[in-house]
N, C-alpha and C positions, 0 to 999 in steps of 0.2 A: 902392565903384566899381571898385577894382582887382580885387576878388573876382569881381564880375560879368563884367568883361572876360575874366578867366581862364576862367570857366565857358563863355562864348561861344566862346572859342578851342578849348576841349576838344570842345565839340559839333561845331564846324566840322571839326576833325581826324577825328572819328569818321565824319562824313558823307563826307568825302573818301576815307577808307579803304574804306568800303563801296562807293563808286563805282568806285574803282580795282580792288577785288577782283572786282566784277561785270564790269568791262571785260575784265580778264584772263581770266575764265571764258568770256566771249563770244569773245574772241580765240582761246583754246585750242580751243574747239569748232569755230570757223571754220577753223582750220588743221588740225584733225583730225576729219573728218566721221565716222570710225568710232567715235570717242568719243561724239559726239552720238547716233549710232544705238544705241550700247550703253546710254547713259543712258535713252534713250526706251524701250528694251526692258526695262530694270529697272523703270521706272515702270509699264509695262504688266503685268509679272509681279506687281508689288505690288498692282495693282488687281484682277488676276484671282484672287489668293489663292494660297497654296502648293499645289503639285501633287504634291510628293513627301513621303514620311513625315518628320515632324519628328524622330523618334527615330533615332539613328545605327545603322541596321540593320546596317551593315558590322561593327559590334562584336559582333554576335550570330551572323551567318551565316558558315559556313566552306565548306560545300558546298551548292550549289543543288540542290534536289531535283527536277531536271528536266534530262534529258540530251538534250532536243530543242530546239525553238525557245524563245527567251526572250521573256517579255512585255516590251514597251517602254512605259514609263510616259509618257503624254502630257505636254506642257509645261504645260497648264492643265486645270482641272476643267471638267466640263460646266456650261454656263451656262443652258441652257433644257431643262426636263424636260416631257415630254408631260403635258397637263392631266389626263388620265384616270388617271395613276399618280402624279401629284405628291402628295407627302406620305406615300406608302406606303413608309415607311422605318422608323427606330426602332432601328437597331443601336447598341449602346453599346460603344465600344472598351474594351479591358482597362485598368483604372485601378489604378495603384499608389500607395498612400498611404505615402510614404517618410518615415522619421524618423531623423535623425542622433542617435547616442548616443555617450557617452564610453567609453573603454576599460574603466573600472571597471565600468560597467553591463554591458558586453559580457562581461566575465569572470564576472559574476554569472549572466548568461543561460546561459553555457556550463556552469555547475554545476547548473542546474535543467532545461535543455532537452536533448533528444537528437535525432538525425536522424530518429527515427521509422522508418517503412518506407523501405527503400532501393530497392526495386524490382529488386534484383539478379536477373538471369536473365530478365527480361522482354525481349521482342523486338517490334519494330514495323516490319513490312515497308513499304518506301518507297512502294510502289504504293498502299497504303491509308492511310498515315500520312506524308504529304509534309512536314509541318512538323517532324516528328522528324528526317527525312532532311536537313533544312537545317542542323542543328546540328553543331558539332564534338564530339569524344568527351567533352570535359569537360562540355559543356552537355547532352549526351545522358544523362550520369549524373544530372544534376540533374533533367532531364525525367522520368526513370524514378522518381526520388524523389518529385517533386511528384505524379505520377500515382498512385503506390502509396499515398501519404498521403491523397490525395483519395478514393481508393477506399474507405478505411476511416474517413473523416471525421476524421482527425487535423487539428487546427487549426494549431498552431505547431510549428516544428521548425528545427533549425540546418541550413543548406545543407551537403550532402556535399562540395561543391567551393567554392573561393574564387571568387566571382563578383561583378561590379558590380551596381548596382541596375538598370541598363539591360539587362544580360544576364539577370537574374532576371525582369524584365518580359517579355522575349522568350521565355523558357522557359515561363512560365505561359501566355502567349498561345499558344504552340505546343501545349501540352497541351490547353488549352481548345478550340482550333480543330480538333484531331484527334479529340476524343472527345465526341461529342454524347450518348453513353450516360451520361456523368457529368452528368446533368441537374441535380443538386443543387449543382454547383460554380458559384459566382457569378463575375461578370466583374470583381470588385473584390478586391484583396488588399493586404497591407501588408508593408513590408520595413524592418527596422531596420538601419542601416549606420554604419560608422565614418567618421571624417574622410577616410580614404584612399579611400572610396567602396565598400569591400568590404561586402557584405551578411552580417549575422551572424544574422538571424532572418527567417524567412518565415512569414507568417500567412495562411492561406487563409480565405475567407469562403464560407459555404454559404447557400442560400436556404431557404425555409420547408419544402420537401419533406424536408429532412434531419431534421425533428422526428419524423417517422414514416416512415423510409426504407423499411422492409419493405413497408408498405401502398402507398407511392408507387411502388415498383418493380413491385408486382403490377399496379397500375393502368396503369403505363406499358407493361409487357410485353403486357397484354391488349389495349390500344388498338393497339399496333404489330402484334400478331399478326392482328388483325381485317383490317388492310390487307394484310399480307404473304401471308396465306392466299389472297387473290385473285390476287396477282401471281405467286406461285411456280409456278402451274400453266401459265403462259404460256410460249410456245416460245422467244422471243428476248429478249435484253437490251433491245432497243429497245421491245418491247411491255411489258416490265416497267417500264421507265423511264416510259413514257407513263401506265401504270396508276397508278403512285405519284404522279406529277404531278397527274393528274386527281382522284385520291382526296383529296389534300391541298386542292385547290381546292374540293372539295365539303364537306369536314368542318371546315375552318378559316375563321374569320371574322377579317378584319383589325380589330384593336382596339388603339389606342394606349394605353399605360400599363396594360396588362393585368398581373396578378400574374405574377411570374417570366417575363416575356415574352421574355427572352433565351434561354430553354431549349426543347428539343424537347418537354418535358413540357407546356408551355403550349399548344402546337399540337395534340399528339396526344391529351392527356387533357382539357384544359380547352376546346379548340376555339376559343380566342381568342388571338391573338398578333400580333407585328409581324414584320418581315422576318427578324430573327434566329431567331425560333421556327420560322417556315416553313422556313428554310434548314437549320437543324440537324435538324429532323424529316426533311426530304428526304434529307439526308446519312446519317442513321442508318438509314433504311429501305433505301436503296440499298446501304449497307455490308452489311446483313443478307442481301441478295440476291447478294452477291459482286461487286458492280459498284463500281469505284473512284469515289468521289464526295467532293469537298472543299468545305469551308466557306470562302468567299471574301469578304473584307471590303474596303470601299472607300467611294467617294463617288458619290452619284447625286442631286445637289441637296442632300443631307444625308448624314450617315454612314449606310451601307447595307450589307446583306449579301445574298449570293446564292450560287450553287453552280457548281462546275466538275465536270463528269462525264466520265468516259472511256468512249467507246463505240467498240469495236474499237480501232483505232490512233489515233483522233482524240480531242481534248479539246474540249468544248463548254460554253458558258455557259448556265445555266438560272436564270431568276428566277421562281420559283413565285409569289412575292408579287405581282409586277407582272402576272402572267397571271390573278390572281384579281380580275378586274374584272367589271362587269355589262354585257354578258355576258362570260364567261371567254374567254380567247384563248390562242394559242400565239405571241404576238408576241415573247416573250422566252424562247423554248424552243429549246435546241440551236443557239445562235448563236456565231459567231466573235467574236474580239476587235474586228475591224473593224466588225462589225455592232453591237456593244455600245459602241463607242468614243464615240459622240455622247452617251451617257447614263450610262455606267458607267466609273469609273476605279478600279483597284485601289490600295490603300495598305498600309502596314506589311508584315508578312511575306507577305501575299498576292501581292505583286509577284513573288515567287519561285516561285509555282505555275506549272505548264506553260502555255505560250501556247496559245490556241485559234485556230489558223491557218485561213485560207482555203485550199482545195485548188484549185490551178491546174494546167492541162495543161502549163504552162511550167516548173513546179517540178521539179527533179531528184528521182528516186526515191532514197530513203535506205535503208540497210540495215535490213531488218526491217519496212519500211513497205509500203504499198500505195497505188496511185493509182486504186483502183477507183472513187472518187467522180468521177473525170474522165469515166467512162463510164456510171455508173449514176445515174439521177435521184436527187439527195439529198433530195428532198421526197416522202415516201411518200404524202402526201395527194393528189399529182398523179402517178398511175402512168405508166409508160412507154407510149408510143404503140404499139399493136399494128400488125401488118402490114395487117390488115383492119379497117375501121371498123365492120363489121357487128356486130350483137349476136350473141354466140356462141351464144345459145340460140334465135335466130329459126328456125333450121332444125331444131330438135329438137321433134318432136311429142310431147306428153305423153299417155301412155295410163295412166289411173288404175288400170286392171286389171292392168298389167304388174307383175311383181315387181321388186325392186331389182336382182336378178341379171340379169333379162331386159333391163332398161333399160340396165344397164352394158354388156352384151354388144352391144346395138344401137348404143350410143354409140361403143364401140370400133370397130365395123365402119364407122360414119360417119367416124371419124378415120383409118381405115386402119392401125390398130395392133393389137398383140396384148396380152393381159393381162400377160404377163411383162415388157413394155417400160415399164409405168407405175410410177412411184415415188409412192406415195400420201401419204407423210409427209415432214416436214423431215428426220427422222433417216435415212430411206431415201435421200433425195436426197444428204445429206452423205456417207453411206457410199459411194454410187455415185461421186460426184465425187472422193472421196479415192482410190478404187480407180483411176479413170480417170487422175487426175493422177499417181499413182505409176507407172502403166504408161507414161504419156507421157514421164516423165523431164524432163530439162532442155531448155531452148530453147523454140521456138514450136510449139505444138501445138493441136489442136482436138478436141473431143468433144461428143457430143450425148446428151441424155436427154429423157424425156417425163414430164410431170406433169399432174395435173388443174388446170384453170384456177383452181379455188378455192384451190389451194396457192400460186399466184403472189404474192398480196399479202404472205404471210408471207416468202417468199424475197426479194421486192423490198425489204422493210424490213430483212432481214438484210444484204443487200448495201449498202443505203444507210447503215446504222448501223455496219457493219464487223464484226458478230457472226459473219458467215460464216467469218472467219479462224479463230476458235476451233472452228467447226463441222467444218471439214475441211482447211483450208490449212496451219495452223501445224504440226500433227502430221506431215502429209505432207512438208512442206519439211524437217522435222527428219530424217525417214527418208531423204530424198534428199540430205541434206547441203547444202541450198541455203538462201538467205536472202531472196530477193526474188521477188515474185509480182505479175503484172498480169493483168487479165482484162477482156474486153469481152463482154457478153451480147447476144444477139439472140433475140427471141421470135417464134415463128410459131404462129398459131392453126390447129389441125387440124380443128376442128369436133367436135361431140359432147361439148363441155365439156373438151377436152384441148388442150394446147399442147406444142410442142417447143422446148427451149432449146438454142441453139448457143453453146458456150463457146470463145472464142478466148483462149488463155492464153499467157503467156510467163513462164518461171521461170529464174532464174540465181543 
């Protein structure tokens, strides 16, 4: 009986303690509403899921490879993905199979392993290899070593620098993301480390193409060349970008769990891949054309990969996978981070890639930049409105018996211009604009030139994409010792198939 009474008293005390604790909690929250809000926010974040990388990126990064706008990671992941692209994902993050070993085993490894290839003397320009630019000098040394060993299919080696397992993972990820041409390198590797956390052995993993790499490279190069040969003859970077985008949409079929689907090889050679294969193929082809293009990883309903491409002075998001629907679209082509924000969120090292910003007339002009997009229609599919709504060729009577020379002479007369005023090619236009700009010097100036109307679409795309900067502005500014350039274009139809361009420029 005494034991029973004691048990009842203990249960009663526990209940009282719980009630008191609950009351205190309610009282504290009532007296401190901010704490209540904070707790509610924490609960919401837990329900939404983690939005930032789990891995301590700060231990890997020393210098952000972006001297402009910084990408801002949203607080939560996208919750709703459009039905027509739902499931078009498949990116596999870099996976490290880490194993802790004792000092004795590590000493034995040191006697049988070597650093292999060191990569000494290799260089990777930041504009084309942004993940390399993110690393400090110590980790850049390891990056070069990993790249050089992967290049010759070395499997295991001792790190040239003392690094932690997190740092090793970041370096392997950086190499993997920067180099789609290493299509035989797998997204999985292993690292043996000591109790101190220092990695003493790195083992790379290769996919099945490594079994006969000579043949695989031949197949890869041939497939890439078939696309590149069509793009190289185009006049502007914008045209080349669109050609590559459209070519991949045509030749690649989305197929989950395809062999080696994390590689550019799966898309270009096998024609079946997931988002990783599309993106790495797009990255490789754009790199071959001299256009900076980056492999961007993140979350879009699931782990996903897409690209960031630099056109002119601007960075834009491109998701070829999501444009490969039936019918194909440009819904995810050359978009800003704001436009991508409802469906795509960057993770891991990709958060340090350059931001893809909106261009606003209210934004200040930065050194070396241009606000041409404030004045030029950024969508080449919808050209600028002409001064006249009439069909330019309505007034031109076609005489089949006339020679081309006679037709041109007649059209020049209709336009009221002379032969030597016309700039027939993009190259001639750039040369003339560079000369006029150099003659005008600093400050606010105007100049005019004449082109065939058939040339306008190419120039409009050049101004929309920013490639005109390379065409004539950058070199001229260098000659003048100036840094900034703004332009407003006006177009006048002259008749006869010609138009006059009025350039209002300001340089300083």
